[in-house]
N, C-alpha and C positions, 0 to 999 in steps of 0.2 A: 504493500500500500504506500509506503514511503516513496519508493521508486516511481510509482505511478503518479503520485501527487507532485513529485519533483519534475516529472516529465511533462506536466501540464494536462494530464488526463482530464477530460471534460466531465466524466461521470464515473462514480464508483458505487459498488453495491456492498452493503454491510453483510456480515455473517452473524448468525445467532450463536456465536461461540463466546466462551469465557476466556479472558486473559488475566488469570489470577494475580500475576505480578503487577498489573496496572489497574485492574478492576475486578475485585474478588466476588462481587455480588451480582452484577448485571451482565447480560450478553451485550456484545458490542452495539447491537441495534438500539439498545436502550441506555447506553452509557454516554452521558454528557462529557465525562472525563476523557473518553476515547474519541468521540466524534467531534466535539467542539474543542476540548483542551488539546489533544494530541493532533488530530487531523487538521483542524482549521487554524488553531492558534500557533502550535509549535511548527507544523509543517507548511503553514500558509496555503492550505488547499482552498480553492475558491469555486470548484465545480460542484455539480449536483451529487448529493448522496442519496442513493435509493436503498430502500430496505430489501432484504430477501423476502420471500413469501411469508406473510404473517400467519399463514395457516399451518406452518411447520410446527411439529410437536414441541420443539425446543422452546418456543414462546407461547404457542396457542394453548398448551395445557396448563400454563402457569399464570397467564394474564388474559383478561377479556379483551376483545378487539378494541373496545372503546379506550381502554387504558393503554394498549399497545400504541395506538396512533398518536394520542396526546403526549405520552411520555417519549415516544420515538421522535416526534416533532421537536419537543423541548431539548432532547439530547442532541439533535442536529440532522435528523433525516429530513430530506426535502420532498421525496416522492415515495409512496408506499405501494408495494406489490401485494395484492390480495387476490389470489386466484380462485378462492372459494365462491360459494353461492352468493348471489346478488344481495341477499339480506345482510350478510356480514359486511359487504362493501358499503351498503347503505348505512349500517350502524356506525361504521368507521367515519363516514362523511358527516353524519349527524353529530357524532361526538366531537369532531374537530370544529364544526360550526358552532355548537353549543359552548364549547370551551373558549372559542374566539370571541363570542358575544360577552362572556363573563370576565375574561382575563386579558389584560393588556399584554402580558408576556407571550401568550399564545397568538394574539393578533399580530404582534411584531414578528414572531417566527413565521407565521403564515405569509406575511408580506415579503419577508426575506427569502423564503423558499420559492414563492411565486416568481419573484424577480430572477432567481437563479434558473428556474425551469424555463422561463421565457427566454433568457439568454441562450440556454442550451438549445431550445427549439429553433431559435434564430440561426444558430450555428449550423444546425442540421437542416436548415431551409424548410422547416415545417411551418406552413402558413398559419397565422393566428387571426381569428379563430379557425379551427379546423373545419373545413367544409364537409360535413357528414354525407350530404347527397353525392358530392363528387367522389368521395372515397368509396361509398357503396356502389356507385356506378362502375368503378374500376376494379374492385375486389369481388371475388366470388363469381366472376364471369367464366365462361368456358375457357377463354384464353388464359386468364390468370391461374385457374385451377390446373390447366395443362402445364403451364410453366412451373408451378409449384411441384407437380409430380415429376417433371423432368429434372428439376434441381435436386429433389430428394433422392433421386436415383443416380445422380451424377457424382455425388461425393464432393469433397472440398477442393477439387482441382480446378484447372483453368476453364474447363467447359462450364462449370457453374458460375464462375466469375464473369465469363463473357455473356451468359444468359442474363445475369443480373444487370450488366452494363446496358443491355438492349432495352430493359424495361423502362 
């Protein structure tokens, strides 16, 4: 992570692991000491920090989703991966919105994270706001599904790279 931060990596994903020498109680995803103290302050990392999937047992069995997203945000996470059913995603969003309404520190972190994510999207040339109709018109078509099937079968070689370049 230090090498990636020093190299200017635009986004990093946390892991739900313990580093007892630095943080004996919390996994990295929830550790302000690691994400803000070490990553941001000591290593001067300015990119996006994304969580690993919050449905993983390492965190999901110990904390409710509402606590995971608020504490993760305060620790330094900018974007959350929640692959599970929509109800958990909605509960996470509602918890963040509610916490932001009540607490200035949460509002400040939401603003900070939103700015980082917007910068990242601009670097990746993702138009803001994302045009859902245009995206739906391009994805899931017979041509895009055929391309996905060809890429899945071609492996990580040059054939896949040239297919992606044509899209």
